[in-house]
C-alpha positions as CSV (number, residue, x, y, z in Angstrom):
1,M,36.8,-18.6,-19.6
2,V,38.9,-15.8,-21.0
3,L,41.3,-16.4,-18.1
4,F,41.9,-20.0,-19.4
5,I,42.7,-18.7,-22.8
6,I,45.2,-16.1,-21.5
7,I,46.9,-18.7,-19.3
8,G,47.1,-21.1,-22.3
9,V,48.7,-18.4,-24.4
10,I,51.2,-17.6,-21.7
11,L,52.1,-21.3,-21.3
12,L,52.6,-21.7,-25.1
13,I,54.9,-18.7,-25.2
14,F,56.8,-20.0,-22.2
15,S,57.2,-23.5,-23.8
16,F,58.7,-22.0,-27.0
17,S,61.1,-19.9,-25.0
18,L,62.2,-23.0,-23.1
19,K,62.7,-24.9,-26.3
20,N,65.2,-22.4,-27.6
21,N,66.9,-22.3,-24.2
22,Q,69.6,-24.8,-23.4
23,S,68.8,-25.0,-19.7
24,Q,67.5,-28.1,-17.9
25,L,63.9,-26.8,-18.1
26,S,64.0,-27.1,-21.9
27,H,63.0,-30.8,-21.4
28,F,59.7,-29.7,-20.1
29,S,58.8,-27.4,-23.0
30,N,56.5,-30.0,-24.5
31,I,54.6,-30.4,-21.3
32,F,54.0,-26.7,-21.0
33,K,52.9,-26.6,-24.7
34,I,50.4,-29.4,-24.0
35,L,49.1,-27.6,-20.9
36,G,48.9,-24.3,-22.8
37,I,46.9,-25.9,-25.7
38,A,44.6,-27.6,-23.2
39,A,44.0,-24.4,-21.3
40,I,43.1,-22.6,-24.6
41,L,40.8,-25.4,-25.7
42,L,39.1,-25.3,-22.2
43,G,38.6,-21.6,-22.3
44,V,37.2,-21.6,-25.9
45,S,34.8,-24.5,-25.1
46,S,33.7,-22.8,-21.9
47,S,33.1,-19.5,-23.8
48,M,30.8,-21.4,-26.2
49,F,28.3,-22.2,-23.5
50,K,26.3,-19.5,-21.7
51,Q,23.7,-20.0,-18.9
52,I,20.9,-17.5,-18.5
53,N,19.2,-17.7,-15.1
54,A,15.5,-17.7,-14.6
55,G,13.9,-14.2,-14.7
56,K,16.6,-12.9,-17.0
57,V,17.4,-12.6,-20.7
58,G,20.8,-12.2,-22.4
59,V,21.7,-9.5,-24.9
60,Q,24.5,-10.5,-27.3
61,S,27.0,-8.0,-28.6
62,L,30.1,-8.4,-30.8
63,Y,32.6,-5.5,-31.0
64,G,29.9,-2.9,-30.3
65,S,27.3,-4.5,-32.6
66,V,24.2,-5.6,-30.7
67,E,22.3,-8.7,-31.8
68,P,18.5,-8.3,-32.1
69,E,17.8,-11.7,-30.7
70,V,17.9,-12.3,-27.0
71,L,18.9,-15.4,-25.1
72,E,16.1,-16.8,-22.9
73,S,16.7,-18.5,-19.6
74,G,18.6,-21.8,-20.0
75,L,21.9,-23.1,-21.4
76,H,22.9,-21.8,-24.9
77,L,25.7,-22.6,-27.3
78,I,27.0,-19.3,-28.6
79,N,29.9,-17.8,-30.5
80,P,32.8,-17.6,-28.0
81,L,33.7,-14.1,-29.2
82,L,30.2,-12.8,-28.2
83,D,29.8,-10.7,-25.0
84,V,26.5,-11.5,-23.2
85,T,24.9,-9.0,-20.9
86,D,22.1,-10.1,-18.5
87,F,18.9,-8.1,-18.2
88,D,16.4,-8.7,-15.3
89,I,12.8,-9.1,-16.7
90,Q,11.1,-9.6,-13.4
91,T,9.1,-6.9,-11.6
92,Q,11.3,-4.2,-10.2
93,N,10.4,-1.4,-7.8
94,Y,11.8,2.1,-7.4
95,T,10.8,4.0,-4.3
96,M,11.1,7.8,-3.7
97,S,10.5,8.7,-0.1
98,A,11.1,11.4,2.4
99,V,11.9,8.9,5.1
100,H,15.6,8.0,5.3
101,G,16.3,4.4,4.4
102,E,13.0,3.7,2.6
103,G,13.9,5.1,-0.9
104,A,16.3,3.9,-3.5
105,Q,18.4,7.1,-3.0
106,V,20.1,7.9,0.3
107,G,18.4,10.6,2.3
108,D,15.2,12.5,1.5
109,D,14.2,11.6,-2.1
110,A,10.5,12.6,-2.0
111,I,9.0,14.4,-5.0
112,R,8.3,18.1,-4.3
113,V,5.7,19.6,-6.6
114,L,3.7,22.9,-6.8
115,S,-0.1,22.6,-6.8
116,N,-2.5,24.7,-8.6
117,D,-2.8,27.1,-5.7
118,G,0.9,27.6,-5.4
119,L,1.6,25.4,-2.4
120,E,4.4,22.9,-2.1
121,V,3.2,19.3,-1.8
122,V,5.6,16.4,-0.9
123,I,4.8,13.1,-2.5
124,D,6.2,9.6,-1.6
125,L,5.9,7.2,-4.5
126,T,6.8,3.6,-5.5
127,V,7.0,2.6,-9.1
128,L,6.6,-1.1,-10.1
129,Y,7.9,-1.9,-13.6
130,R,9.6,-4.5,-15.7
131,I,11.5,-4.8,-19.0
132,T,9.9,-6.1,-22.1
133,P,12.1,-9.0,-23.0
134,S,12.1,-8.4,-26.8
135,D,13.1,-4.8,-26.2
136,A,16.2,-5.6,-24.1
137,P,18.6,-5.2,-27.1
138,K,17.1,-1.8,-27.8
139,I,17.5,-0.7,-24.2
140,F,21.1,-2.0,-24.1
141,K,21.9,-0.1,-27.3
142,Q,20.1,3.2,-26.7
143,I,20.1,3.5,-22.9
144,G,22.5,0.9,-21.4
145,V,22.1,-1.1,-18.2
146,N,21.5,1.9,-16.0
147,Y,18.0,2.5,-17.2
148,T,16.6,3.0,-13.7
149,D,18.5,6.3,-13.2
150,K,18.3,7.4,-16.8
151,I,14.6,6.6,-17.5
152,V,12.5,5.4,-14.5
153,R,13.5,8.1,-12.0
154,P,13.6,11.3,-14.2
155,V,10.5,10.4,-16.2
156,T,8.4,9.6,-13.1
157,R,9.4,12.8,-11.3
158,T,8.9,15.0,-14.3
159,R,5.4,13.6,-15.1
160,I,4.2,14.0,-11.5
161,R,5.3,17.6,-11.5
162,D,3.6,18.3,-14.9
163,N,0.3,16.9,-13.7
164,A,0.2,18.2,-10.1
165,V,-0.3,21.8,-11.4
166,Y,-3.9,20.9,-12.4
167,Y,-5.0,20.2,-8.8
168,D,-5.3,22.2,-5.6
169,A,-3.2,21.0,-2.6
170,V,-6.2,20.0,-0.5
171,A,-7.7,18.1,-3.5
172,L,-4.5,16.1,-4.0
173,Y,-4.6,15.3,-0.3
174,S,-8.2,14.2,-0.2
175,T,-10.9,14.1,-3.0
176,K,-8.7,14.0,-6.1
177,R,-6.0,11.6,-5.0
178,N,-7.2,8.6,-7.0
179,E,-7.9,10.8,-10.1
180,F,-4.3,12.2,-9.8
181,Q,-2.8,8.7,-9.5
182,Q,-4.7,7.4,-12.6
183,R,-3.7,10.5,-14.6
184,I,0.1,10.2,-13.9
185,F,-0.1,6.5,-14.4
186,K,-1.3,7.0,-18.0
187,T,1.4,9.5,-18.9
188,I,4.2,7.6,-17.3
189,E,3.0,4.3,-18.9
190,A,3.2,5.9,-22.4
191,D,6.7,7.2,-21.8
192,F,7.9,3.8,-20.5
193,K,6.4,1.9,-23.4
194,L,8.4,4.0,-25.9
195,R,11.6,2.9,-24.1
196,G,10.8,-0.8,-23.8
197,L,9.6,-0.6,-20.2
198,V,6.2,-1.8,-18.8
199,L,4.7,0.2,-16.0
200,E,2.8,-2.3,-13.8
201,Q,1.6,-0.1,-10.9
202,L,2.1,3.3,-9.5
203,L,1.7,3.6,-5.7
204,I,1.3,7.0,-4.0
205,R,2.5,6.1,-0.5
206,N,2.0,9.5,1.1
207,I,1.1,13.1,0.4
208,N,2.3,15.7,2.8
209,L,0.9,19.2,2.8
210,P,2.4,22.4,4.4
211,T,1.9,22.5,8.2
212,S,-0.5,25.5,8.0
213,V,-2.8,23.8,5.4
214,K,-2.8,20.5,7.3
215,A,-3.8,22.4,10.5
216,S,-6.6,24.1,8.7
217,I,-7.9,20.8,7.3
218,E,-7.7,19.1,10.7
219,S,-9.6,22.1,12.3
220,K,-12.3,21.8,9.6
221,I,-12.6,18.0,10.2
222,N,-12.9,18.6,14.0
223,A,-15.6,21.2,13.4
224,E,-17.6,18.9,11.2
225,Q,-17.3,16.1,13.8
226,D,-18.5,18.4,16.5
227,A,-21.5,19.5,14.3
228,Q,-22.4,15.9,13.7
229,K,-22.1,15.1,17.4
230,M,-24.4,18.1,18.2
231,T,-26.9,16.9,15.6
232,F,-27.0,13.5,17.2
233,V,-27.5,15.0,20.7
234,L,-30.4,17.1,19.4
235,Q,-32.0,14.2,17.7
236,K,-31.7,12.2,20.9
237,E,-33.3,14.9,23.0
238,K,-36.1,15.3,20.5
239,Q,-36.8,11.6,20.7
240,E,-36.7,11.7,24.5
241,A,-39.1,14.6,24.6
242,E,-41.4,12.8,22.2
243,R,-41.3,9.7,24.4
244,K,-42.2,11.7,27.5
245,R,-45.1,13.4,25.7
246,V,-46.4,10.0,24.6
247,E,-46.1,8.7,28.1
248,A,-47.9,11.7,29.6
249,Q,-50.6,11.4,27.1
250,G,-51.0,7.7,28.0
251,I,-51.3,8.5,31.7
252,A,-53.9,11.2,31.0
253,D,-55.9,8.9,28.8
254,Y,-55.7,6.2,31.5
255,Q,-56.9,8.6,34.2
256,H,-59.7,9.8,32.0
257,I,-60.9,6.3,31.3
258,I,-60.8,5.4,35.0
259,S,-62.6,8.5,36.1
260,M,-65.3,8.0,33.5
261,G,-65.8,4.3,34.4
262,L,-66.0,4.4,38.2
263,T,-69.3,4.9,40.1
264,D,-70.1,5.4,43.8
265,K,-71.5,1.9,44.1
266,Q,-68.4,0.4,42.5
267,L,-66.1,2.4,44.8
268,Q,-68.2,1.2,47.8
269,Y,-67.9,-2.4,46.6
270,E,-64.1,-2.2,46.2
271,S,-63.9,-0.7,49.8
272,I,-65.8,-3.6,51.3
273,K,-63.5,-6.0,49.5
274,A,-60.4,-4.3,50.9
275,Q,-61.9,-4.3,54.4
276,K,-62.5,-8.0,54.3
277,E,-58.9,-8.6,53.3
278,L,-57.7,-6.5,56.2
279,A,-60.0,-8.2,58.7
280,A,-58.7,-11.6,57.6
281,S,-55.1,-10.5,58.2
282,P,-53.5,-12.3,61.3
283,N,-52.0,-9.0,62.4
284,T,-55.3,-7.2,62.7
285,K,-56.9,-7.3,66.2
286,I,-59.7,-4.6,66.4
287,I,-61.9,-2.9,63.8
288,F,-64.0,0.1,64.8
289,M,-66.8,1.1,62.5
290,N,-68.6,4.4,62.9
291,S,-72.3,4.7,62.6
292,K,-72.3,6.4,59.3
293,G,-70.7,3.4,57.5
294,N,-67.6,5.3,56.3
295,T,-64.2,3.8,56.1
296,P,-63.2,2.0,59.3
297,V,-60.2,2.6,61.6
298,I,-58.2,-0.6,61.9
299,L,-55.8,-1.1,64.8
300,S,-53.0,-3.6,64.8
301,D,-51.5,-5.2,67.8
302,K,-48.2,-3.6,66.8
């Protein structure tokens, strides 16, 4: 757009210089003049239209003065002298990580904080935020387009360090992690709001403790797991002992009932029944009975 205007001006100047020149090109001065005027008109008309893509707003400025109204997504007819700067109003993320290649900055960009007990804790964090569309002119005027490095990064890191001193390292790693995340969310949200930014979500991706502290925690966890395992084994042994006691008591009760219910005549009757069954067996050949009527001796042919 501006390029067309510049080309048009150059063509006009060139046409006037040819007109005053007596060379053969002077006959084409009117053609260059027409082309120059056409280029200027095309550049001016193009500058009067501005397209704002979806998910963005346009901030208008004229010679350093910022217009309070923003241009929404779509095609707009504007003053050709205005300069329009696009601002992204979609959700943006900024990650600070100790892992190379994951964060917005090259290298180790994790947040190192001191806990209440004086230990260094390394925190990986992702910030999800967006611009308030109506505050885009204020951001452009007071901060500029590089609001990520000027506001998002320093405010987040500072507020995390300010709040980490209220917690022990082990508490940050385990029981107080959600509480810590909610606390820093509220403080960062308030700071962002004052500067035209909306904090959508704060994600603590990882909390790394010193090696000695981590080893101590793992040792404690293993000891608790061993204690729970031993408790389970003891409970199982107690249940097995109780089962055997009940089984033994049942056998004793059974034997007691049998011994109380059997008589000599009943035993003699059962013996006679058994002898009859043995005598009827095809494998039995000879039965010898003594004179006293006691239990017989049965011989098989085998």
